[in-house]
TORLO-805116 format. One record per residue (C-alpha): x, y, z. Coordinates in nm, 3 decimals. Layout:
BEGIN
x/y/z
X/Y/Z;
...
% end
This chain:
BEGIN
x/y/z
-2.084/-2.215/-2.899;
-1.911/-1.944/-3.089;
-1.635/-2.030/-3.355;
-1.386/-1.823/-3.536;
-1.484/-1.659/-3.867;
-1.274/-1.633/-4.181;
-1.263/-1.253/-4.127;
-1.088/-1.322/-3.787;
-0.830/-1.544/-3.965;
-0.727/-1.272/-4.200;
-0.763/-0.990/-3.957;
-0.388/-0.965/-3.892;
-0.238/-1.031/-4.231;
0.115/-0.875/-4.258;
0.159/-0.545/-4.442;
0.400/-0.501/-4.733;
0.652/-0.307/-4.517;
0.660/-0.600/-4.277;
0.725/-0.846/-4.564;
1.003/-0.627/-4.686;
1.164/-0.623/-4.345;
1.171/-1.002/-4.352;
1.392/-0.997/-4.663;
1.644/-0.756/-4.513;
1.870/-0.756/-4.213;
1.663/-0.696/-3.901;
1.771/-0.342/-3.779;
1.545/-0.369/-3.470;
1.799/-0.608/-3.314;
2.082/-0.363/-3.335;
2.016/-0.182/-3.009;
1.993/-0.492/-2.799;
2.252/-0.618/-2.557;
2.347/-0.984/-2.582;
2.097/-1.110/-2.317;
1.808/-0.901/-2.460;
1.890/-1.043/-2.808;
1.894/-1.402/-2.678;
1.557/-1.350/-2.517;
1.410/-1.198/-2.847;
1.548/-1.478/-3.069;
1.445/-1.767/-2.845;
1.111/-1.812/-3.019;
1.026/-2.171/-2.970;
0.932/-2.328/-2.638;
0.900/-2.171/-2.295;
1.116/-1.874/-2.209;
1.155/-1.691/-1.870;
1.295/-1.345/-1.924;
1.422/-1.273/-1.574;
1.447/-0.893/-1.600;
1.589/-0.678/-1.319;
1.484/-0.327/-1.247;
1.589/-0.085/-1.529;
1.723/-0.359/-1.758;
1.508/-0.275/-2.058;
1.245/-0.556/-2.029;
0.983/-0.359/-2.222;
1.225/-0.306/-2.503;
1.311/-0.674/-2.512;
0.942/-0.780/-2.494;
0.831/-0.548/-2.779;
1.119/-0.634/-2.994;
1.034/-1.003/-2.955;
0.682/-0.937/-3.089;
0.837/-0.732/-3.376;
1.072/-1.034/-3.441;
0.778/-1.279/-3.442;
0.594/-1.069/-3.702;
0.889/-0.986/-3.926;
1.023/-1.340/-3.947;
0.679/-1.465/-4.041;
0.668/-1.685/-3.732;
0.323/-1.548/-3.644;
0.053/-1.319/-3.773;
-0.062/-1.032/-3.547;
-0.380/-1.219/-3.460;
-0.185/-1.529/-3.348;
-0.003/-1.355/-3.071;
-0.144/-1.321/-2.725;
0.040/-1.044/-2.533;
-0.091/-0.984/-2.184;
-0.006/-0.683/-1.951;
-0.152/-0.568/-1.616;
-0.240/-0.218/-1.700;
-0.397/-0.044/-2.006;
-0.108/0.205/-1.983;
0.148/-0.082/-2.029;
-0.062/-0.218/-2.326;
-0.065/0.130/-2.496;
0.308/0.174/-2.443;
0.366/-0.168/-2.590;
0.167/-0.098/-2.895;
0.335/0.241/-2.948;
0.684/0.085/-2.936;
0.590/-0.201/-3.163;
0.452/0.065/-3.412;
0.768/0.272/-3.370;
0.990/-0.025/-3.461;
0.761/-0.131/-3.752;
0.753/0.211/-3.879;
0.377/0.224/-3.886;
0.079/0.209/-3.656;
-0.004/-0.139/-3.507;
-0.319/-0.272/-3.640;
-0.468/-0.613/-3.623;
-0.332/-0.720/-3.295;
-0.670/-0.791/-3.109;
-0.503/-0.989/-2.833;
-0.266/-0.743/-2.695;
-0.415/-0.602/-2.371;
-0.480/-0.661/-1.997;
-0.582/-0.994/-1.849;
-0.943/-0.852/-1.793;
-0.977/-0.689/-2.139;
-0.884/-1.003/-2.311;
-1.102/-1.226/-2.093;
-1.396/-0.996/-2.160;
-1.360/-1.074/-2.533;
-1.334/-1.442/-2.473;
-1.621/-1.450/-2.229;
-1.850/-1.257/-2.476;
-1.773/-1.519/-2.737;
-1.873/-1.805/-2.507;
-2.108/-1.634/-2.257;
-2.363/-1.910/-2.288;
-2.108/-2.169/-2.149;
-2.105/-1.955/-1.833;
-2.490/-1.925/-1.813;
-2.481/-1.571/-1.945;
-2.586/-1.372/-2.252;
-2.315/-1.201/-2.459;
-2.432/-0.857/-2.362;
-2.369/-0.921/-1.995;
-2.298/-0.632/-1.760;
-1.974/-0.576/-1.568;
-2.063/-0.444/-1.212;
-1.858/-0.183/-1.050;
-1.765/-0.202/-0.686;
-2.060/0.011/-0.566;
-2.318/-0.220/-0.740;
-2.129/-0.525/-0.604;
-2.152/-0.397/-0.243;
-2.521/-0.308/-0.276;
-2.600/-0.661/-0.402;
-2.398/-0.824/-0.127;
-2.571/-0.600/0.136;
-2.910/-0.745/0.024;
-2.786/-1.099/0.060;
-2.626/-1.038/0.407;
-2.954/-0.882/0.529;
-3.157/-1.167/0.386;
-2.931/-1.414/0.579;
-2.995/-1.222/0.901;
-2.627/-1.171/0.949;
-2.511/-0.863/1.156;
-2.372/-0.625/0.894;
-2.168/-0.442/1.155;
-1.987/-0.754/1.245;
-1.963/-0.890/0.893;
-1.984/-0.598/0.657;
-2.074/-0.655/0.297;
-1.748/-0.483/0.189;
-1.562/-0.743/0.384;
-1.763/-1.021/0.211;
-1.672/-0.867/-0.117;
-1.297/-0.893/-0.023;
-1.338/-1.251/0.079;
-1.521/-1.347/-0.249;
-1.265/-1.166/-0.458;
-0.985/-1.347/-0.277;
-1.153/-1.676/-0.364;
-1.208/-1.587/-0.726;
-0.833/-1.482/-0.745;
-0.758/-1.837/-0.647;
-0.992/-1.971/-0.911;
-1.235/-2.128/-0.655;
-1.589/-2.150/-0.761;
-1.848/-2.189/-0.469;
-1.826/-2.566/-0.513;
-1.443/-2.574/-0.485;
-1.382/-2.348/-0.183;
-1.174/-2.567/0.063;
-1.322/-2.663/0.390;
-1.069/-2.468/0.583;
-1.196/-2.145/0.420;
-1.568/-2.209/0.506;
-1.562/-2.045/0.847;
-1.599/-1.699/0.706;
-1.918/-1.521/0.791;
-2.022/-1.757/1.078;
-1.977/-2.047/0.837;
-2.216/-1.884/0.584;
-1.953/-1.740/0.356;
-1.956/-2.012/0.101;
-2.337/-2.018/0.083;
-2.344/-1.630/0.039;
-2.085/-1.674/-0.239;
-2.314/-1.930/-0.410;
-2.610/-1.703/-0.370;
-2.407/-1.406/-0.501;
-2.310/-1.604/-0.812;
-2.660/-1.720/-0.884;
-2.791/-1.369/-0.843;
-2.527/-1.234/-1.087;
-2.651/-1.481/-1.344;
-3.013/-1.377/-1.295;
-2.898/-1.019/-1.356;
-2.687/-1.127/-1.659;
-2.389/-0.968/-1.482;
-2.028/-1.043/-1.373;
-1.779/-0.863/-1.143;
-1.406/-0.836/-1.240;
-1.316/-1.153/-1.056;
-1.560/-1.341/-1.281;
-1.391/-1.232/-1.603;
-1.100/-1.468/-1.538;
-1.291/-1.723/-1.324;
-1.555/-1.798/-1.585;
-1.305/-1.836/-1.869;
-1.077/-2.066/-1.655;
-1.382/-2.275/-1.580;
-1.484/-2.288/-1.943;
-1.133/-2.399/-2.048;
-1.129/-2.667/-1.775;
-1.479/-2.798/-1.854;
-1.464/-2.770/-2.231;
-1.147/-2.919/-2.381;
-1.274/-2.852/-2.735;
-1.284/-2.472/-2.666;
-0.934/-2.477/-2.493;
-0.789/-2.662/-2.793;
-0.932/-2.394/-3.022;
-0.749/-2.121/-2.849;
-0.428/-2.313/-2.799;
-0.411/-2.344/-3.181;
-0.523/-1.988/-3.234;
-0.272/-1.833/-2.984;
0.058/-1.968/-3.128;
0.275/-1.745/-2.917;
0.205/-1.611/-2.570;
0.389/-1.329/-2.400;
0.330/-1.210/-2.048;
0.450/-0.901/-1.879;
0.507/-0.868/-1.499;
0.463/-1.231/-1.448;
0.571/-1.204/-1.080;
0.243/-1.024/-1.016;
0.008/-1.293/-1.142;
-0.252/-1.449/-0.904;
-0.356/-1.825/-0.916;
-0.644/-1.761/-1.158;
-0.422/-1.579/-1.410;
-0.154/-1.844/-1.367;
-0.400/-2.124/-1.443;
-0.537/-1.941/-1.745;
-0.189/-1.900/-1.895;
-0.087/-2.256/-1.820;
-0.399/-2.386/-1.989;
-0.341/-2.184/-2.306;
0.026/-2.271/-2.324;
-0.043/-2.647/-2.250;
-0.019/-2.748/-2.623;
0.266/-2.562/-2.802;
0.445/-2.427/-2.490;
0.544/-2.125/-2.670;
0.511/-1.896/-2.375;
0.748/-1.611/-2.283;
0.704/-1.478/-1.933;
0.880/-1.152/-1.843;
0.918/-1.055/-1.477;
1.137/-1.006/-1.169;
1.086/-1.221/-0.866;
1.272/-0.953/-0.666;
0.992/-0.702/-0.744;
0.696/-0.914/-0.645;
0.534/-0.677/-0.395;
0.169/-0.736/-0.432;
0.107/-1.046/-0.221;
-0.160/-0.867/-0.021;
-0.380/-0.848/-0.329;
-0.329/-1.209/-0.443;
-0.004/-1.209/-0.639;
0.195/-1.527/-0.598;
0.569/-1.496/-0.629;
0.580/-1.878/-0.645;
0.439/-1.854/-0.997;
0.758/-1.719/-1.135;
0.980/-1.917/-0.898;
0.846/-2.249/-1.027;
0.850/-2.156/-1.396;
1.126/-2.412/-1.482;
0.920/-2.683/-1.298;
0.592/-2.598/-1.469;
0.767/-2.581/-1.815;
1.046/-2.841/-1.814;
1.326/-2.748/-2.052;
1.253/-2.374/-2.025;
1.513/-2.134/-2.132;
1.582/-1.872/-1.860;
1.747/-1.556/-1.990;
1.865/-1.303/-1.712;
1.860/-0.937/-1.803;
2.112/-0.795/-1.560;
2.247/-0.483/-1.744;
2.092/-0.181/-1.580;
2.039/0.142/-1.776;
1.882/0.339/-1.500;
2.097/0.361/-1.181;
2.460/0.418/-1.085;
2.687/0.145/-0.970;
2.670/0.221/-0.598;
2.286/0.225/-0.609;
2.273/-0.106/-0.788;
2.516/-0.269/-0.542;
2.328/-0.144/-0.246;
2.003/-0.284/-0.380;
2.174/-0.615/-0.449;
2.314/-0.635/-0.105;
1.970/-0.593/0.050;
1.780/-0.846/-0.177;
2.059/-1.104/-0.144;
1.918/-1.177/0.210;
1.597/-1.326/0.063;
1.609/-1.704/0.038;
1.313/-1.749/-0.208;
1.452/-1.599/-0.529;
1.601/-1.713/-0.852;
1.897/-1.489/-0.818;
2.067/-1.221/-1.049;
2.313/-0.943/-1.010;
2.255/-0.603/-1.174;
2.554/-0.417/-1.319;
2.598/-0.106/-1.531;
2.842/0.016/-1.775;
2.794/0.360/-1.641;
2.969/0.543/-1.352;
2.959/0.439/-0.977;
2.819/0.782/-0.900;
2.740/0.892/-0.536;
2.712/0.629/-0.269;
2.380/0.557/-0.115;
2.347/0.812/0.169;
2.228/0.686/0.524;
2.129/0.925/0.788;
1.967/0.899/1.131;
1.752/1.171/1.291;
1.630/1.251/1.632;
1.264/1.223/1.537;
1.022/1.235/1.243;
1.002/1.609/1.244;
1.370/1.647/1.224;
1.371/1.403/0.940;
1.110/1.598/0.743;
1.287/1.929/0.809;
1.629/1.784/0.686;
1.483/1.640/0.374;
1.310/1.965/0.284;
1.624/2.163/0.334;
1.821/1.909/0.132;
1.578/1.929/-0.159;
1.594/2.309/-0.156;
1.983/2.276/-0.159;
1.972/2.033/-0.447;
1.776/2.291/-0.661;
2.082/2.503/-0.654;
2.333/2.224/-0.698;
2.523/2.058/-0.420;
2.863/1.893/-0.380;
2.952/1.952/-0.741;
2.627/1.801/-0.876;
2.409/1.979/-1.133;
2.100/2.139/-1.007;
1.804/1.903/-0.961;
1.454/1.999/-1.059;
1.172/1.929/-0.819;
1.009/1.713/-1.081;
1.319/1.482/-1.057;
1.279/1.426/-0.677;
1.065/1.158/-0.510;
0.990/1.073/-0.146;
0.886/0.709/-0.123;
0.722/0.610/0.208;
0.618/0.258/0.332;
0.276/0.380/0.474;
0.058/0.664/0.368;
0.040/0.815/0.713;
0.406/0.902/0.677;
0.319/1.158/0.427;
0.166/1.395/0.691;
0.493/1.520/0.828;
0.636/1.596/0.481;
0.314/1.771/0.359;
0.305/1.988/0.669;
0.674/2.076/0.641;
0.659/2.145/0.265;
0.345/2.364/0.294;
0.514/2.562/0.574;
0.829/2.633/0.366;
0.642/2.669/0.039;
0.793/2.376/-0.139;
0.558/2.253/-0.412;
0.471/1.883/-0.403;
0.225/1.634/-0.550;
0.088/1.318/-0.389;
0.089/1.023/-0.637;
-0.163/0.746/-0.604;
-0.402/0.911/-0.353;
-0.527/1.243/-0.207;
-0.322/1.469/0.014;
-0.324/1.377/0.386;
-0.578/1.636/0.495;
-0.795/1.557/0.192;
-0.840/1.186/0.288;
-1.190/1.072/0.378;
-1.108/0.958/0.724;
-0.917/1.283/0.804;
-1.201/1.501/0.675;
-1.453/1.300/0.893;
-1.228/1.331/1.205;
-1.176/1.694/1.140;
-1.552/1.753/1.118;
-1.600/1.600/1.460;
-1.321/1.831/1.593;
-1.474/2.139/1.431;
-1.820/2.055/1.598;
-1.645/2.019/1.940;
-1.487/2.362/1.900;
-1.795/2.524/1.726;
-2.134/2.347/1.746;
-2.274/2.596/1.493;
-2.074/2.432/1.210;
-2.352/2.306/1.001;
-2.140/2.168/0.713;
-1.941/1.955/0.972;
-2.266/1.833/1.124;
-2.396/1.721/0.781;
-2.079/1.530/0.717;
-2.085/1.330/1.039;
-2.450/1.304/1.152;
-2.474/0.950/1.011;
-2.110/0.861/1.005;
-2.072/0.599/1.154;
-2.418/0.470/1.067;
-2.683/0.583/1.323;
-3.001/0.487/1.134;
-3.050/0.845/1.016;
-3.146/0.840/0.654;
-3.218/1.130/0.411;
-3.561/1.184/0.556;
-3.431/1.211/0.910;
-3.166/1.459/0.799;
-3.430/1.663/0.611;
-3.647/1.667/0.923;
-3.351/1.806/1.120;
-3.282/2.078/0.852;
-3.650/2.178/0.844;
-3.661/2.212/1.231;
-3.345/2.421/1.234;
-3.466/2.657/0.962;
-3.808/2.696/1.125;
-3.648/2.799/1.457;
-3.358/2.993/1.310;
-3.085/2.771/1.482;
-2.802/2.567/1.384;
-2.828/2.195/1.280;
-2.706/2.070/1.611;
-2.983/2.279/1.783;
-3.231/2.167/1.518;
-3.134/1.808/1.606;
-3.194/1.870/1.974;
-3.538/2.012/1.910;
-3.632/1.728/1.674;
-3.539/1.473/1.946;
-3.721/1.663/2.224;
-4.038/1.698/1.997;
-4.021/1.333/1.904;
-4.015/1.417/1.541;
-3.784/1.113/1.483;
-3.854/0.759/1.594;
-3.673/0.433/1.663;
-3.301/0.367/1.668;
-3.220/0.692/1.475;
-3.385/0.906/1.749;
-3.190/0.743/2.026;
-2.856/0.763/1.844;
-2.919/1.126/1.748;
-2.992/1.204/2.119;
-2.656/1.037/2.212;
-2.473/1.239/1.948;
-2.617/1.574/2.055;
-2.528/1.495/2.420;
-2.177/1.392/2.324;
-2.129/1.717/2.127;
-2.247/1.916/2.434;
-1.997/1.730/2.648;
-1.706/1.770/2.409;
-1.775/2.138/2.365;
-1.782/2.192/2.736;
-1.444/2.012/2.767;
-1.298/2.237/2.500;
-1.418/2.543/2.677;
-1.304/2.424/3.024;
-0.981/2.274/2.892;
-1.055/1.993/3.133;
-0.850/1.745/2.924;
-0.544/1.800/2.702;
-0.657/1.859/2.343;
-0.478/1.540/2.234;
-0.665/1.322/2.488;
-0.987/1.504/2.393;
-0.933/1.424/2.028;
-0.879/1.052/2.113;
-1.196/1.062/2.325;
-1.400/1.223/2.043;
-1.295/0.966/1.794;
-1.358/0.674/2.040;
-1.685/0.791/2.183;
-1.837/0.881/1.852;
-1.776/0.535/1.737;
-1.568/0.658/1.445;
-1.245/0.464/1.541;
-1.462/0.154/1.623;
-1.610/0.177/1.271;
-1.280/0.135/1.108;
-1.169/-0.131/1.351;
-1.476/-0.341/1.255;
-1.411/-0.282/0.894;
-1.229/-0.586/0.738;
-1.132/-0.430/0.403;
-0.769/-0.392/0.310;
-0.797/-0.012/0.328;
-0.906/-0.012/0.699;
-0.571/-0.052/0.869;
-0.426/0.228/0.669;
-0.716/0.459/0.766;
-0.662/0.374/1.128;
-0.289/0.465/1.091;
-0.389/0.797/0.934;
-0.616/0.868/1.230;
-0.325/0.806/1.472;
-0.112/1.031/1.263;
-0.379/1.296/1.280;
-0.381/1.279/1.660;
-0.003/1.289/1.662;
-0.019/1.614/1.459;
-0.218/1.781/1.743;
0.078/1.750/1.973;
0.247/2.051/1.812;
-0.035/2.281/1.894;
-0.178/2.430/2.222;
-0.546/2.350/2.156;
-0.788/2.214/1.898;
-0.878/2.551/1.768;
-0.523/2.637/1.684;
-0.479/2.312/1.494;
-0.791/2.362/1.295;
-0.684/2.712/1.195;
-0.346/2.579/1.097;
-0.499/2.313/0.870;
-0.741/2.562/0.717;
-0.458/2.802/0.627;
-0.221/2.546/0.483;
-0.490/2.376/0.284;
-0.594/2.720/0.142;
-0.223/2.775/0.044;
-0.251/2.525/-0.239;
0.038/2.515/-0.484;
-0.015/2.603/-0.854;
-0.131/2.335/-1.085;
0.172/2.401/-1.308;
0.526/2.410/-1.238;
0.784/2.162/-1.089;
0.677/1.961/-0.781;
0.839/1.706/-0.554;
0.653/1.374/-0.582;
0.545/1.193/-0.267;
0.410/0.843/-0.283;
0.407/0.499/-0.125;
0.670/0.245/-0.230;
0.394/0.028/-0.390;
0.279/0.324/-0.598;
0.638/0.382/-0.712;
0.691/0.049/-0.894;
0.771/0.115/-1.260;
0.878/0.480/-1.203;
1.223/0.626/-1.180;
1.361/0.958/-1.048;
1.712/1.110/-1.058;
1.690/1.166/-0.670;
1.501/0.949/-0.431;
1.452/0.984/-0.059;
1.348/0.668/0.146;
1.244/0.792/0.495;
1.126/0.590/0.794;
1.352/0.283/0.770;
1.268/0.158/1.125;
1.172/-0.191/1.235;
0.806/-0.213/1.270;
0.741/0.059/1.016;
0.966/-0.073/0.747;
0.962/-0.373/0.751;
0.593/-0.342/0.846;
0.513/-0.524/1.168;
0.163/-0.607/1.046;
0.310/-0.771/0.735;
0.549/-0.982/0.944;
0.282/-1.066/1.198;
0.034/-1.178/0.933;
0.271/-1.356/0.697;
0.593/-1.441/0.894;
0.889/-1.502/0.685;
0.696/-1.470/0.357;
0.585/-1.121/0.463;
0.941/-1.023/0.561;
1.077/-1.128/0.222;
0.806/-0.927/0.046;
0.897/-0.628/0.263;
1.258/-0.673/0.158;
1.162/-0.692/-0.210;
0.978/-0.347/-0.140;
1.306/-0.215/-0.009;
1.476/-0.335/-0.330;
1.212/-0.166/-0.540;
1.255/0.154/-0.347;
1.636/0.179/-0.386;
1.618/0.087/-0.759;
1.380/0.382/-0.834;
1.678/0.609/-0.793;
1.897/0.708/-1.098;
2.167/0.914/-0.942;
2.102/0.987/-0.583;
1.942/0.765/-0.313;
1.909/0.872/0.046;
1.779/0.639/0.331;
1.682/0.786/0.663;
1.540/0.668/0.989;
1.437/0.837/1.323;
1.542/0.723/1.667;
1.218/0.847/1.830;
0.861/0.884/1.739;
0.603/1.064/1.943;
0.288/0.857/1.991;
0.000/1.008/2.186;
0.237/1.249/2.367;
0.492/0.986/2.460;
0.839/0.927/2.306;
0.892/0.581/2.165;
1.238/0.467/2.081;
1.285/0.300/1.737;
1.540/0.064/1.617;
1.683/0.118/1.256;
1.538/-0.130/1.001;
1.702/-0.456/0.972;
1.735/-0.381/0.601;
1.986/-0.109/0.686;
2.229/-0.371/0.825;
2.206/-0.552/0.501;
2.337/-0.245/0.298;
2.694/-0.330/0.182;
2.949/-0.103/0.366;
3.152/-0.010/0.053;
2.848/0.147/-0.111;
2.700/0.350/0.172;
2.799/0.696/0.298;
2.687/0.743/0.658;
2.589/1.095/0.732;
2.464/1.043/1.085;
2.615/1.305/1.315;
2.860/1.213/1.596;
2.689/1.131/1.925;
2.355/1.043/1.761;
2.429/0.666/1.732;
2.800/0.661/1.804;
2.753/0.603/2.180;
2.532/0.313/2.171;
2.228/0.174/1.981;
1.889/0.324/1.894;
1.757/0.596/2.124;
2.014/0.520/2.387;
2.309/0.645/2.183;
2.107/0.956/2.087;
2.004/1.024/2.437;
2.362/1.006/2.551;
2.455/1.256/2.286;
2.191/1.503/2.395;
2.269/1.505/2.763;
2.015/1.249/2.901;
2.192/1.084/3.184;
2.150/0.828/3.463;
2.011/0.484/3.477;
1.758/0.555/3.205;
2.021/0.573/2.933;
2.186/0.255/3.070;
1.844/0.074/3.083;
1.755/0.177/2.729;
2.098/0.084/2.595;
2.075/-0.255/2.746;
1.720/-0.291/2.590;
1.855/-0.227/2.239;
2.170/-0.433/2.283;
1.939/-0.722/2.370;
1.797/-0.686/2.009;
2.042/-0.925/1.836;
1.959/-0.796/1.493;
2.154/-0.476/1.564;
2.460/-0.614/1.731;
2.581/-0.751/1.398;
2.921/-0.666/1.243;
2.755/-0.460/0.969;
2.576/-0.234/1.199;
2.884/-0.182/1.415;
3.074/-0.078/1.107;
2.807/0.173/1.021;
2.819/0.314/1.377;
3.197/0.346/1.352;
3.171/0.530/1.030;
2.895/0.764/1.160;
3.153/0.935/1.374;
3.345/1.059/1.070;
3.087/1.295/0.918;
2.776/1.477/1.023;
2.501/1.671/0.841;
2.187/1.662/1.051;
2.259/1.825/1.384;
1.946/1.920/1.561;
1.840/2.281/1.495;
1.815/2.360/1.871;
1.927/2.199/2.195;
1.672/1.993/2.349;
1.633/1.921/2.719;
1.476/1.582/2.662;
1.301/1.375/2.926;
1.216/1.046/2.799;
0.932/0.873/2.981;
0.994/0.505/3.012;
0.608/0.451/3.046;
0.610/0.494/2.660;
0.761/0.148/2.669;
0.495/-0.048/2.865;
0.608/-0.254/3.174;
0.338/-0.510/3.079;
0.331/-0.774/2.810;
0.047/-0.933/2.629;
-0.130/-1.205/2.846;
-0.056/-1.021/3.175;
-0.339/-1.006/3.434;
-0.395/-0.658/3.558;
-0.630/-0.451/3.787;
-0.803/-0.127/3.722;
-0.987/0.066/4.006;
-1.301/0.120/3.792;
-1.308/-0.185/3.556;
-1.162/-0.447/3.788;
-0.941/-0.740/3.669;
-0.860/-0.809/3.310;
-0.604/-0.946/3.063;
-0.379/-0.743/2.843;
-0.455/-0.829/2.477;
-0.246/-0.577/2.291;
-0.001/-0.298/2.363;
0.055/0.035/2.174;
0.312/0.254/2.339;
0.183/0.343/2.682;
-0.173/0.232/2.600;
-0.301/-0.110/2.679;
-0.591/-0.299/2.499;
-0.744/-0.486/2.791;
-1.022/-0.742/2.791;
-1.177/-0.688/3.146;
-1.360/-0.974/3.312;
-1.679/-0.772/3.359;
-1.646/-0.447/3.166;
-1.530/-0.596/2.834;
-1.272/-0.444/2.607;
-1.113/-0.108/2.705;
-0.813/0.100/2.607;
-0.635/0.211/2.922;
-0.314/0.417/2.985;
-0.062/0.184/3.149;
-0.012/0.401/3.455;
-0.371/0.342/3.566;
-0.333/-0.026/3.603;
-0.122/-0.246/3.827;
-0.034/-0.617/3.799;
-0.323/-0.833/3.933;
-0.111/-0.964/4.223;
-0.038/-0.612/4.341;
-0.403/-0.497/4.350;
-0.450/-0.527/4.719;
-0.138/-0.319/4.794;
-0.230/-0.009/4.587;
-0.403/0.266/4.770;
-0.631/0.409/4.497;
% end
């Protein structure tokens, strides 16, 4: 077992300048407000620094470290300061150095959870069955190793992909479960073989003298639990522990911190329970909520003075987050001005929303309503889901408004979109060899590099395209087995799709759906159990939606090629577009929050999977979004979205009703929502008449969440001011089939597939499990209720 050297003990001895600062009045305390100073000076015992958005928590945290050093309470090497990102660690070191007046040296234990645990594990590798020069596997190596184990266990990789197993194992490691400790209730994964595969994986890692990222914490926690002597050594060594973003810790990180602080209890955790938005990746908001229970006698210091946003923005954010039950509670305030109220505006549809926001940003550049001009760099659009970006990207490219996408590629550059577009290109032009090379084995068709080389050689030898080369290779039996059969099916499908393009036998939207379904591409992502898969499926739906604005596939492909060629300059100001998750920790003078509609935000999937817990995390995400704004915050929603050519009405987000009336300026034009709720009011304002309007009005009135007094107040005020009148008059016909007449569990009949049960509903499409034909997606108008089957003359 490794032990500390004398060199380690003197590694962080204080400099002369630090000693001099101890003898004089501490100037580093001068810029702190009373709450920040209280948090800095409470050195002994457990402290929870409950720091709201924009309240200067990093300043308080770094000043606390400076205070520990300058008062002689601790040497640099006796302070453990943990962050979540390398960027945060670098910023902390820079600020500490700035306050000390010199570069920070001798603080070896300031860094991320993983970087610190790497150091600890290398010191005690033998206690984890490893050598000190162990390798840290990247994701690709991890997946490759798991694929070998899944194959050896004779498990169907299509049903239980290795990438999914990697996610399951990572989740177990985040909860600090070794293979021996995985609860019985979790053992059903992978046909009951998940735990056994986990054990094999860990054994194989040890044979390779390797770890993955989850192991870095898991091994150290296990060592601390099994070797009290090692734990006591570090409890003595780390005299003071400081943790940033404590609300984002998972179970393993929580256990690691509790073990280290178990002796002296000198732990200061900084965080905001109202900004815990990473539950989907293992973060436990309960860690910060039970801090006082875990550390009896803990001092809780609330940082509530905000230095970022105006009064109206803070009040609006506080009004929304107050609806959460599971929170410690605090109220943000500012000594600054109230500023502009949070603006709330409803639109006819998503395209109108994108158009209005684009025009508003252009107007802001020149200064509006007495405000100073706003640079594009100072503007951000924060969306709940990445597929929402497509409408804004299309609009901004059309009007030449420079933008950047933060945290991911632009919409048409995403992998799944490029794959789908390659299929569309081949349907239009089978001679597109680059598109064929991209999709020939996507999804997997058993066609490896050798098979592709055979196709290429055949094509070159005959002077034809790769599609024709593939046809010739199949006919000449140059390929064998599954690959040959799958390639034949692909070539035949390409022929059929191309013929339909030429004949215009189907609408291009339906054809696009057909191509993605028949190629197996949609099914590939439906079978994928990784966290990214649902988002990729949403992006594919958004791609199909984009086709609705064009006459045919070729026109759409030309449009995309032209706008992607029209890339903005690398330099110069740009609007930032990103998801709400990616925006955490950032701030902008002007923020737009589009798509505040129930089902989109809050996310229906999040609520379905996690219930009230999921809803509260979604509300915290709304709070994060509002508090990114410094001077101007605009929330918008659309009454209708087109899905597969059908209008679907949408209800405004329940979070909108939680916005306090006195801090909101409603810009929704008269007639849009003044005559009723949701799409009903809008339809009435645009001339849609008859029983349809009455029926839809009643539907929305039945949604109790929007009959509340708060929403009625907003409707009343919406008649006083208007800014987003539709650009042209629309003779709108709303097809009620967009709202299916069926519900999940209904028995139905289809002329071709027979009887079945409705499993899921998406607009006017039904996911039906047929008794004999299996699972199919069918447009609602092609089925009838089972009891009516005998009466329908097909």
